[in-house]
Residue, then its C-alpha position, 0 to 999 in steps of 0.5 A: m527544483n530550478e533548471s538551468t541551461t549552457t548557455t553563450l554570452p556575446l560580449t562587446s569583444s570578437k570572443h564568447e564565453e560559455v556560462v556553464v550553469s548546473l542543471y540543479a540547485s540544492q533547495a534549501k532545508i525544510y523546518p516544519r513549524s509544530v501545529s496542533g489544532v481539528f486536522s492536526r489532531w486527526r493526522w496523528i488518530m492516524i499514525f497512530l491507528t495505521q502503525l498499531f496494525f502495522y507493527g501490533m498485527p504481526w504478533i497477533e494468532w490466529g488458531q496456532r498460526q500468525a493471523l496475517l503471513f504472507d508465507l513465500e517460503s511455503k506459498r501460503f498466503y495467511i490472511y486471518g482464516l482464509v487460506l490463499y496459493p500461489q493459484d488464487l493469486i485471482y484473489l489477491t487482484g481483487l485486493l489490489i483491484i480494491s484498493a487502487l479503486s478505492l483511491f481513486l474515490f478518496t481521490a475524486v471526493a475529497g482529494r489527497l487524504w490519503c498523502g496527507y494523513t495515512c500514506p506511509q511516506s507522509v506518516y513517518t515523516e511526521m514520527f521523524l519529525w517529531i522526533e526531531s523535536k522533542i530532541e532537537g526543539d522547535r523550529a527556531a531552535r532546529i534552525k538555529l542548531d543548523s547553523k552553528g559549528l560543530t559542538a558538543e552539545k549539537a554533536m550529542k543532540k545530532g547522535l540522539k536524533h540519528l540513533t532514534w532514528v534508525v532504531l526505529s528504522l530497523w523495528t519498523g523493518f524487522t517488522f515488514v519482513g514478519y509479514f513475511t516469515p513467521i515474526r515469532e521464529l525471526a525474533h528468535e533468530f535474530i536474538a541468537l544471532n541465527v538469522g538467514p543472509w535474506e531476511t538480514f537483507w531486507v531488514c537492513f535494506y527496508g529500514f534504511a528505505t525508511y531510514g533515508n526517505a521520512g529523515f533526509m528526502r522527505e518532501q522530495v519523495c512527495k514532490y519529484m518520486c512519486p507519481y500519484a503527485r502527477f497523476q491525480s490532476a486526472m481524478f481531480d475536478e471542480d467539485t474535489l474537496i482541497v485544500t483552498y485559500d479564499e482569495g476573495r476574502g484574503e486579498p489584498r493581503g497586508k501585515r496590521s496591529r493585533k489590537l485591530e477588531d474591525i479588518p482595515v479599509g483596503l486589506g483582506s484577512c490575509v496578515d501575511c504572516s507566512l505562518c501556513v508556508q511555515v508549516c507546511p510539509t513540503g514548503i508550498d504557499i496555499r496561496k498561491g492556489l491549487q499545488y501538485e505538491c500539496i498533500g492535502c493534509g490541512a495544517c496550514a488550514d490549523v495554524c490560520d484559523q489560530v491566527m484568525d481567532k487571536l485577530g476576531y476575524p471568522r475562521g475558514l479563511v484557509k479550510y477545506s472546499t472546493q473549487n466551486g465551492i470558493t468561486n460560489n461562495w456556497t454554504h458547507k450543505q451546496i458544497l455536499k451536494r455535490v459529492f454525489r456527482p456522475r464521477v463518484l458514482v461510477y467510481s462507487a458502483i465498480l468500486l462496490s461490485v468487485t468487492i460483491g464479485l471477491l466475496v462471493s467468490l471468497s464464499l463459493r471458494d473450495s475449502f480444496r484447490v485440485d491441478v491436474v498435471r500429465d506425465r509428460g515422461v510416459m504419455a501412454r503406456l502398453v500395461e499387463g492384461g492388456l490394458l492402456e495406461n494414463v499416467y497423471r500427477l494430481q496436486i491436492m491443496n488443504a485450504t482449511e485448517t484441518t486435517q482433511h480425506y479424499d477419495i479420487s475416482a475418474e469418469g468419462l471413457p467405459g470401463l476406465k479404472i484408476d489406480y494410485d498411489n498412496e503413502a498412507g496406504k490402503g484408504p482415503l488419501v490425507i492431507d495436514p491442515t493448508e498442507s498439499l500432497w503430490v499424487t501419481v494417478r494411472l488410468d487404463i482403458a482396455d486396449g482398442s475399446v475406442d477410436y486413437g486420439s484424445h479423448p477427455v475425461w474428469f477426475k473426480i475428488h471427494s472430500i469425506d470430512n465435508g462432502e466436498t467434491v470437485k472435478e478437473k478435466s484431462v484427456f485421455l491420450v491413444p496412439r494408432 
């Protein structure tokens, strides 16, 4: 973005004229050139894998339900065989922490791998550019088409391109909503034109965001909107693998005949073809050094290797390396030795600890959860038989995918009696798979058997089917 200010310029006369300059100057559109090579292939492999997961996962079933579903309406999070409730937010927090630490670790080791290969903005921009190139042609054809006035050919190509973009964007929005609403039910609702307003809104909103970000804003999101580009420098050091230009080998740059096998005297290996700029999705010149706009996709390294091959020069003028590696002319082996440095070891240790802690916690997690809530409408009261009664409400949440049977007991005070409402009649409570049940529980003691005040009591909820028992603490109030 080009910035300027409003200034007052003195003239030869006694008067002054104010020259107003816009604070924002629009940037020329970037037309990335297609490129093939090692890093380009890896990029498309990652695009294929991430989109296969994103578009395919909602359609996979686990038992009789969707394998991965964040059902906000029923307040259930299904992750394969794991069923989480809002009370299990700590596990989702742990997953987010692991994701963040993984990003920090990968960035410290190999720069912006996430941005270049798996970030949704980069992935969908690449997909949209592929569609654009198939319909409008290569870089030169697209530039030529945009420079023309409105013709039938241009209208047809632009219309087909945008129609394809819109269809892909809406399908992306539909898939996104399918992670929060069962996607098969959502599909039937769309076919029957009976979809709810919230589902419609989010499909359109996410689809519009995909269409706008990947079709129009593209590199502007990476350069001006993404916060990661701003704080990445805090995770970089001189041993971080980044896309680098070997200035010592490439300078001074200059054009030369392709017939020359040897580098002319006084020139470096760089032939100043500017192809590295043309293939860059953010439009930067990697020869100017490390820049925050670089997403580390390696497209410039691929195209530079092709140029070196044509000229008979060694590859690697632009490559993945480290600042120390370039400065000291290190070999790949010497560069890799610096991977396990203190920063990386600290990130790895924290990541490993959090991951192990989360897995252990999940393995020790009870098959059901219990919340105890005192009935605020009935704190303590005298009932028939000279008994003092406290009333509670227990929520029992079955986190398994089979019907479970539960018994409730209580302890903590002498002569404590328990009674609770059972919709199923006599016998244990019955709770369906992944469902929850609110139970009104009454605790009674003989009036005057204990002093006034607050006395601790424990509810014991026992699963008859798997033998697990959960104890939850509460208090029994005795008024004066």
